[in-house]
N, C-alpha and C positions, 0 to 999 in steps of 0.2 A: 496510503502509501503510494510509491511511484512504480511505473512500469520498468521492466528490466532494460537497461541500456544495451546497445548493440554489443555482441560478444567479440568485438575486435578492437584493438587499440590503434585507431587511425591517427595519423599525425595531426593533432589539433593544437593550435597555438592558444594556450590557456590564458585567460584574462582574469583580472581581479573581479570584474563584474560577474563573470560566470561562477567564480568561487563563492562570491557573496550570495548569488541567487541560490546555489546549491545548499549553502549553509542555512540560508533562510528557510528553504523548503524542508530540510531534515529537522531543523530546530522546531518549526511549527508542528510537524508531525510528532515530534517528541513531546511537545506540550499538549497535544490533543486530548490525552486522558483527563486533563484538568477541565477542559470544556465538557467532555462526556459526563464527568461526575456532576456538573451543574445541571445536566438534564437527565440524570439517572432515573428520574420518575417517569420518563417518557419511554414507552416500549421500543425496543430496538428497531422493529419494522417501521413504526411511525417515524422514528428519527431518521432512518435511511430515506424514507419518502421525502421528508423535508430537506435533507441534504441534496437530493436530486433536484427538487423544484427550485430551491433558492440558489443553486449553482448556475442555473440557466442565465439569469441576468448578468452575473459576473463574467462568465465565459462569453456571452453574447456581446457585451460591451467591448471586450478585448478583441474579438474577431472584427467588429466594426472599426475599431481604432486601427487595427493592422490591415484592414481592407482584405480580409481573407474569407469573406462570406461566400464568394463564388465557389470555393472548394467544397463548402458544405452543400451548396445547391447541386453540385455535380455528384456528390456522394449519394444524395437522395435519388438520383437517377440511375444508380448502379445496384441491382439486386444483390450481387455478390458482396459489395461493400456493406450494404445494410445487414445482410445475414451475418457477416463477420463482426460487425459492430454490435449486433444483438447478442452474439455469443460473449464478446468481451464485456458488454454492459452487464450481462447476467453474472459473470464471474466476479466483477468488481463489486456488485451489489451484495453478493454472498460474503465477500471479504469484509466489506463495511459492516454488514450485519453481525457476523461472528465477532469481529473486533469490538464493536460497541457492547455486545452482550457480555464479552469477557470483562471489559472495564466495569460495566454496571454490576456484574456479579462478583466483583472483587477477585478477578482472575487475571489481573494485568500482567503478572509474572509470566503466565502462559502466553499472553499476547506478545510480550517481549521475546520469549523463546521462539515463537513462530517466525518473527521477522529476523531473528538471528539465523534461523535455519534456512530462510528463503534463498540466500545466495547459493547455498550448497544444493538445494532442491533444483535451482536453475541449471547447475552443472549436470545433475542426473537427467533432467528433462532434455537437455541438449544431447546427451549420450543416447537416450532411449528414442527420442523423436527425430533427431537429426543425424544420428550416427556419429556424433562428435566423440573424439577420444579424450578422456581426461588423463592427465599426467599423474605421476606417483604422488606428488604433493596433494593434488586434488582428491586422489583416491584415499589418501590418509585422512584428509579433512572430512570426507564423507563417512569414513569408518568411525571417526570421532563423534559425528552427529548420530550415527546409528547406535553407538554405545550409550550416548546421552539419552536417547529415546528409550532404549532398553531399560536403563536404570529407572527412569521415571515411570515406565510401564510396570516394572516389577514392584516398585514401592507403592504405586497408587492402585495397583490391581487392574489397570486398564490403560489403553493407549492415551497419550496426551492429545486428545482429538482436537482441542481448541488450537494448539500450536500447529499441528499438522494441517488442519483445515485452513488456517491463515497462510501457512507457507505454500501449500499446494495450490490454493485458489489464486494467490497472487503470482505464483510461478507460472501457472497456465495462462493467467491474464497477460503477463508480460510476453509470453511466447506467442499467443495469438494476436496480441495488440500490434506486433511488428508486421502483421500481414495487412493491416489497414493501409491503403495507399494514400493516406492524407497525413498531415502534420499532427503533432501531439495536441495542440490546442483545439484544432478542428475536430480531431477524433474524440476528445473529451466532450466537446459540445454535442457531437452526434450521439454519443453514448447516453448523456443525460437527457437528451430529447427523446430517445427511444424509451428510456426508463420513466420519463415523465408521465406516460399514459397510465401504467399501473400505479405509479406513485400518487398521482392526483386522485385516482379511483380509491386508493386506500385512505387518503386524507379525508375525502368526502364521506366515505363509509363510516370511519371512526367518529367523525363529527356528527353524522346523522344519528348514530346510536348513543351519543352523549359521552363518548370516551376519548374524544379528541383533546389536544392540548394547545391548539392554536385559536385562542379567543376565549373559550369558556373558563380557562384556569387563570386568566389575568394577563396583564401587559408584560410581566416579567417573562412568561413563557413565550409570548409572541416575539419579544426581542431576542431571546436565546435561540429560538427556532429560525428566525430570520438570519441570525449570525451563522447558522450551519452552512449557508451558502458560501460565504467567504472562507470559512474554516475549511471547507472541502476544496474549493476551486483554487484559492490563492497558492497553497503549497504545490499543488499539481502543476500550475502554470509556471511558478518559480523554478521547479525542477526541469520543466521542458526547456526553459531558456538556459538554465545552468548546464544541462547535459550537452547542449550544442557547443558550449565554449570550454568544456573540460574533457580530458582524456578519460577513457573507461576505467583506468586504474585509479584515478583520483575519485571518480564517482563511487568506485568499488569500496574505497576506504571510508569516504564520507557517509555512505549509507548506514554505517553502524552507529551514527549519532542518535538516530531516532530510537532504536530498540534499547540503547544504553540509557537514554533519558527515561524511557518507559520503565525500565528495570529499576532505576534509582527512585522514581516516583512511587512505584509499587511498594518498595521496602520502606523508604524514609518519609513519605507523605501519606500514602494510603494504609501503611502498617500491615501489609499482607505478610502472613507467616512464611519464613524462608528456612527450610530444614537443611540439615547437613547433606542429605542425599540430593536435594535440589542444587546445593552449592557444588557438589561433585559433578552433577550433570551439566551445569552451566560451565564448569571448568573444562569439561570435554568439548563443549560447544565453542568456547573462546579459543581453545587450542586449535580446533578445526578451522575457525575463522582466521587465525594467525597463519596457518599453513596455506589456506586459500589465498589470503592477501599476498603472501610471499610468492605464490605461483603467478599472481597478476604482475608483480614486479619483474619476475623473470621473463614473462612473456613480453612485457613492455621493453625490456632491454634488448631482446632478440629483434623486435620490430625496429628499434632505434638503430 
């Protein structure tokens, strides 16, 4: 999924291309569970490692085409930038790992819930870490999310840790990602380069002990794992271009496309059970998101 866009609605002249870029990004993220199901025999850690390694050529070619490689060289000369990139790289790798484990373990509904909760988590993080004040609509939205989590906790006998891990890891990723003094595509390339060291080590290790899936298990696995690069990098890059050409309110609404698609796939394609209590919890989440979206519209009107 994508980093949190800036929390201000700056006057941006929206373009059709920006809208299509964003739709493409969120649509691809929505379909990603179908890809993950194709490689559900690969352990999540190994799958994350391949996503990292095979994202490098895609992101690298784009930087070369845009002639932005100088930004990347400058980043390697800044210890502070490298430290922040290492932090964001760690957070996004945790997010990827939990997400893929959820899909592989037939818990896609919990994954969808996590990404529904994420915008509300962003509001909370802004209040706690930046001292931002949320308005009454946002407070009501957060209350709805808390009620939903309480319902799921009571019925399941424990916190919905998958949903919360996804929401908070991505929330913190978006928060710290904004501190990187380089563009989105350069930042993504920096992150995967940092992650490539442990990723390559893991791939070499599992291959050495005969448990790797790149080669020994056939050409189908090689093709699917190579595909993990474009599957990872393309939607992130599409989002980066789309976010530049759209207002924050537009991105705020479009971001619900991906979890909605995951939700529908979980029920109608993967056949995951969906209880009445889960429905009630999701209704609270959807109500909270409606209130949050309306607060975005109100803020946009004030800026206009």
